[in-house]
Structures are given as C-alpha cells and as structure tokens.
C-alpha positions in Angstrom: -21.4 -8.5 6.0 -23.8 -5.7 5.2 -22.4 -2.2 7.4 -18.9 -1.8 6.0 -16.8 0.6 8.2 -13.9 1.8 6.6 -10.9 3.2 9.0 -8.8 6.0 7.3 -10.1 8.5 5.0 -6.8 9.2 3.2 -7.9 9.1 -0.6 -7.1 5.2 -0.9 -9.5 4.7 2.2 -12.2 7.3 0.8 -11.8 5.1 -2.5 -12.7 2.0 -0.8 -15.6 3.6 1.0 -16.8 4.6 -2.4 -16.7 1.0 -3.8 -18.3 -0.6 -0.8 -20.9 2.0 -0.6 -22.4 0.5 -4.1 -23.7 -2.8 -2.1 -24.6 -1.2 1.0 -24.0 0.9 4.4 -20.4 2.9 4.6 -19.3 4.0 7.9 -15.9 6.3 7.2 -13.7 7.1 10.1 -11.8 10.1 9.2 -8.8 11.3 12.0 -9.6 14.9 11.1 -12.9 16.0 12.3 -13.1 19.1 9.1 -12.2 16.0 6.7 -15.4 14.2 8.3 -17.7 17.1 8.4 -16.8 17.7 5.0 -17.7 14.4 3.4 -21.1 14.8 4.9 -21.7 17.9 4.2 -21.0 18.3 0.4 -20.1 14.9 -0.2 -16.7 15.2 -1.1 -13.1 14.7 0.2 -11.8 17.8 -0.8 -8.9 17.4 1.0 -7.4 13.9 -0.2 -9.4 13.2 -2.8 -10.9 16.3 -4.6 -13.4 16.3 -7.6 -14.9 12.7 -6.6 -19.0 12.9 -5.7 -19.0 10.6 -3.2 -22.2 8.1 -2.6 -25.0 9.2 -0.4 -24.6 5.7 1.2 -21.4 6.9 2.9 -21.5 8.6 6.3 -18.3 10.0 7.9 -17.5 10.0 11.5 -14.5 11.5 13.5 -15.4 9.3 16.5 -13.6 6.1 16.4 -16.2 4.2 18.8 -18.7 4.1 16.0 -17.2 1.5 14.0 -18.4 -0.7 16.7 -21.9 -1.1 14.3 -19.9 -2.1 11.7 -20.1 -5.6 10.3 -16.7 -5.9 8.9 -13.7 -3.3 9.0 -11.4 -1.9 5.7 -8.1 -0.9 7.7 -6.6 1.9 5.6 -4.7 3.9 8.1 -1.2 4.6 6.8 1.4 1.1 7.7 3.0 2.7 10.7 -0.1 3.7 12.8 -1.7 1.2 12.0 -1.1 -0.6 15.4 -2.0 2.1 17.5 -5.2 2.6 15.7 -6.1 -0.9 16.0 -5.8 -0.8 19.3 -8.3 2.5 19.6 -10.7 1.0 17.7 -13.9 -1.3 18.8 -12.9 -4.2 16.6 -13.1 -7.1 19.3 -13.9 -10.3 16.5 -15.1 -8.1 13.6 -13.3 -9.0 10.5 -10.6 -7.2 9.2 -9.7 -6.3 5.7 -6.0 -4.8 5.6 -5.7 -2.7 2.9 -2.1 -0.5 3.5 1.0 -1.6 2.4 4.3 -1.5 4.0 6.0 -3.2 7.3 6.0 -1.8 10.4 9.6 -0.1 11.6 11.1 -1.4 14.9 9.4 -4.8 14.4 9.8 -5.5 11.2 6.2 -7.3 11.0 4.0 -7.1 8.2 0.6 -5.5 8.7 -1.2 -8.8 9.0 1.1 -9.5 12.0 0.6 -6.2 13.5 -3.1 -6.8 13.3 -2.9 -10.6 14.7 -1.0 -8.6 18.1 -3.3 -5.9 17.7 -6.6 -8.0 17.7 -6.0 -11.3 18.2 -9.9 -12.4 17.9 -10.4 -10.9 14.5 -10.3 -13.0 11.6 -7.7 -11.1 9.3 -7.5 -10.6 5.5 -5.5 -8.5 3.3 -6.3 -6.2 -0.2 -3.4 -6.1 -2.3 -2.9 -5.0 -6.5 -2.7 -2.0 -9.3 -5.3 0.6 -7.5 -4.7 4.6 -7.9 -7.3 5.8 -5.5 -8.5 8.9 -8.1 -9.4 6.2 -11.0 -11.2 3.6 -8.5 -13.1 6.1 -7.3 -14.2 7.2 -10.5 -15.4 4.0 -11.5 -12.4 2.8 -14.1 -11.6 -0.7 -14.1 -9.6 -2.8 -11.9 -8.3 -6.3 -10.5 -7.5 -7.3 -6.9 -5.8 -9.4 -4.7 -8.0 -10.7 -1.8 -6.2 -12.9 0.8 -7.5 -14.8 3.4 -6.4 -18.2 4.6 -10.0 -18.6 5.6 -11.5 -19.0 1.9 -15.0 -18.9 2.7 -14.5 -15.4 4.9 -12.4 -14.1 1.8 -15.3 -14.9 -0.6 -17.9 -12.8 1.9 -15.0 -10.3 1.5 -14.9 -10.4 -2.2 -19.0 -10.2 -3.1 -19.4 -7.5 -0.5 -17.0 -5.1 -2.6 -16.9 -7.0 -6.3 -18.4 -4.5 -8.7 -18.1 -4.8 -12.7 -15.3 -2.3 -12.4 -13.5 -3.5 -9.0 -12.6 -7.2 -9.3 -11.2 -8.9 -6.3 -9.1 -12.2 -7.0 -9.1 -14.7 -4.2 -5.8 -16.4 -2.6 -4.6 -17.9 0.6 -1.5 -16.1 0.4 -1.6 -13.5 2.9 2.6 -13.1 3.0 2.8 -12.8 -0.9 0.2 -10.3 -0.7 1.6 -8.1 1.8 5.1 -8.5 0.3 4.0 -7.5 -3.0 2.2 -4.6 -2.2 5.6 -3.0 0.6 7.9 -4.0 -1.7 6.6 -2.0 -5.2 6.6 0.9 -2.9 10.5 1.4 -2.8 11.0 0.1 -5.9 8.5 3.0 -7.3 11.0 5.1 -5.6 13.8 3.7 -7.7 11.9 3.7 -10.8 11.2 8.0 -10.3 14.9 8.3 -9.0 15.9 7.1 -12.6 12.9 8.8 -14.3 13.8 12.4 -12.5 17.8 11.7 -13.6 16.9 11.5 -17.4 18.4 7.8 -17.7 15.5 6.7 -20.0 12.9 3.8 -20.4 15.1 1.0 -20.8 17.0 1.8 -17.5 13.6 2.0 -16.0 12.1 -1.3 -17.5 15.6 -2.8 -16.5 15.2 -1.7 -12.8 11.5 -2.6 -12.9 12.6 -6.4 -13.8 15.8 -6.8 -11.2 13.1 -5.0 -8.5 10.7 -7.7 -9.2 13.8 -10.5 -8.2 14.3 -8.8 -5.5 10.4 -9.2 -4.3 10.7 -12.4 -5.6 13.9 -13.5 -3.8 12.4 -11.8 -0.4 9.2 -12.9 -0.6 9.8 -16.5 -0.9 12.6 -16.1 2.0 9.5 -14.8 4.4 7.0 -17.4 2.9 5.2 -16.2 0.3 4.4 -18.0 -3.1 6.1 -17.0 -6.4 2.9 -17.2 -8.6 1.1 -14.5 -6.1 4.3 -12.2 -6.7 3.8 -12.7 -9.9 0.2 -11.6 -9.8 -2.0 -8.3 -9.3 -0.3 -7.5 -5.6 3.2 -8.2 -7.2 4.2 -7.7 -10.4 0.7 -5.7 -11.5 1.4 -3.3 -8.8 5.0 -3.0 -9.1 4.4 -1.7 -13.1 1.6 0.6 -12.2 3.2 2.4 -9.4 6.8 2.4 -11.3 4.9 4.3 -14.4 3.1 7.1 -12.9 3.2 10.6 -11.1 -0.3 9.6 -9.7 1.8 7.3 -7.7 3.2 9.0 -4.3 6.1 7.4 -4.2 7.4 7.4 -7.9 6.6 11.3 -7.6 8.9 11.4 -4.2 12.1 9.5 -6.5 11.0 12.1 -9.6 11.9 15.0 -7.3 15.0 13.3 -5.6 15.8 12.2 -9.3 16.1 15.9 -9.8 17.8 16.8 -7.1 15.8 17.4 -4.2 16.6 15.7 -0.8 14.5 13.1 0.8 13.7 15.4 3.7 12.9 18.2 1.9 10.4 16.5 -0.3 8.5 14.5 2.7 8.5 17.5 4.7 6.1 19.4 2.2 3.7 16.8 1.8 -0.1 15.9 3.6 -0.1 12.5 2.2 2.0 9.5 2.8 4.7 8.0 0.4 4.7 4.6 2.5 8.3 3.6 0.6 10.2 6.0 2.7 9.4 4.4 5.6 9.2 1.0 4.2 12.7 1.3 2.6 14.8 1.5 5.7 12.7 -1.3 7.6 12.7 -3.6 4.0 16.8 -3.3 4.2 16.8 -4.3 7.3 14.6 -7.5 7.1 16.0 -8.4 4.1 20.0 -8.8 5.6 18.3 -10.6 8.9 16.8 -13.3 6.2 20.1 -13.3 4.3 18.7 -11.7 0.9 20.4 -9.6 -1.4 18.5 -6.4 -2.3 20.8 -4.0 -3.5 18.1 -1.6 -5.0 16.0 -1.6 -1.3 19.2 -0.4 -0.1 20.5 2.3 -2.1 16.4 3.7 -1.7 16.9 3.1 2.0 20.3 4.8 1.9 18.7 8.0 0.2 15.8 8.5 2.4 18.5 8.6 5.2 20.6 11.3 3.7 23.5 8.9 3.1 23.6 8.8 -0.4 23.1 11.5 -3.2 21.1 10.0 -6.2 23.6 10.1 -8.5 25.7 8.1 -5.8 23.2 5.5 -5.7 23.2 5.1 -9.4 26.8 4.5 -9.5 27.2 2.1 -6.6 24.4 0.0 -8.6 25.9 0.2 -11.9 29.0 -0.6 -10.1 27.8 -4.2 -8.7 30.0 -6.9 -10.3 28.2 -9.2 -13.2 26.5 -11.9 -12.5 24.1 -14.5 -13.8 20.1 -13.0 -14.3 18.9 -16.3 -12.3 21.0 -16.1 -9.3 
C-alpha cells in the first residue's frame, strides 16, 4: 500500500493527501481541472485550502482514469456524489478508505453501503474523527478512528497514514464510525443556531449532551457499538464541530440563528455543509426505525424552510419533561 490515491480535492481531501504524502507518493484527483493545475504548478490548493504549501510528493490530476495506478484509494468526495464518482473510478479490487461523512438521500444508505453497491469487489474501511482540514494539513495533532472489519487491512491503512501528529486508532465498528460522523454534522448546525441566536453556553452544552443521546439511540438501533459513539468518531468529532466556526455546519447554523434562511446561506457556498443534506435523510431514517430524534427533526425542518430558528427553539423547549435516561 505505497501509492495512495485521493478522490476529491476539497479541503479535507487535500489535507489527507498532505498526510499521506509524508509516507509515500500520492495522486490527488480533482473534479475541477483548474484546481489540479494550480496544485501541480504552485503547490497550493488556493480554492479550498489556501495558505498551505503542499508536498512535492502530491501529484494532482483531473483525469479519474489515472487513479488505476494507485494501491489504495481515499474517498473524500461529498457524500451525495460518492456513488456516481465510485462508479466512474477505476476501482476494481483496490482497497477503499471512505472519508466522507453523511447518509445518501433517497436510499438512506451509509457511505459503506453505497461503496459496497458501487464497488462490490473492493475491500472497504472508514475514517472518522475530530479533524478540521486546515489544522491537519498544518501538522497540528489529532487522533481518528479507522474502522475496518478486516483488522489486518485496517492496520495496513493505519500504518500508511500514521504520523506523530496524526494517530489512527483501529476499530471493527464500521457502522458506529459512520453514524458518528454523519449525525454530528446535523448537531453542529443546531449548535450554530444556538450560538447565533445568543442562547448562551449553557444551552449549547445541553444541546451537545442531548444530541449525543440522539446519536447513541440511532446508532445502536442501526447496529453500532456504544463505545464507538463515545469515542473519537462520535463524541470527539461532535465536541469539535459544535464549538467552532471552522466547522462549515456550525457556521451554517450560526447564520440561521442570526436570521438568515438556510436557502440563502447554502446558495452562497462553494464548500459543502454535509449536515444540510444529511438532516432530512437522518430524520427519515430515524422515523423508519422508531427512534425519536427531535433535534435532527428540527434541523431538517429548518433546512426545508418549514420552521424559523425561533420556532424550532420554542418547539424543542416545549417538549414534555422526561427521564434523562429515556
């Protein structure tokens, strides 16, 4: 597993390419030809990760067929486009490490389920955890969950990506790693709304705790392990993205809390706030398995324009009192 390919040259894909380039060659596929050209010519992805000097071991391309030369592929495409891109990529039996966080609209499929359908012969693993792209690319320390049902394969991925400042912890719980990453994006929007509406730190802390309870209920219903959700891929990522404007999802919620509509904010973005697409799918998936997720439901209604931020807050505060453990 020497030559690593990265599908997706957004901020996170570029940051992971920078990590992987420390231990060997990397080919980074960009959808936009101008992004690939800029990376090769000036060693910077100014469109999505400005200010970071990229390793000379990274070669960018806009031709997806060139990924056939890679020993393994890191899939860092937006969640809603993963299926189409995997179907177009020369995957075959090449191992895949899925690094996108979301649930596919229409099918309610997790990214691993999408990958199994699109690339049935490829071994699959997933990466999730508290990772702001700029900090990772700058060499600041973090730890992540690297989940793979084949522990030997997971260890191969971990060894290829591990650095003193980028520590993968192994797990066999693919579902837990994926659900933690998907749900936290929705909860980050809710926390941004609380911040934007000026409701205070107490309210945000309470929302994180109750949101984590929703994540855990849903995850266990889908087959995840509670300890995975309490780890880096769940609680760790949740705390990070619910606390900083570096999170695209938190900043989207911040704008909504300050009075803008989701439609206005989303139309003015080049980067993707995955939680906006995940929220309605998550709410639907939770209803399908009989799990109450009032925070996710409120975010979905806000994104759809069915509720204002103030009405959503009032609805959540008016819920009947109940046992915390319930």
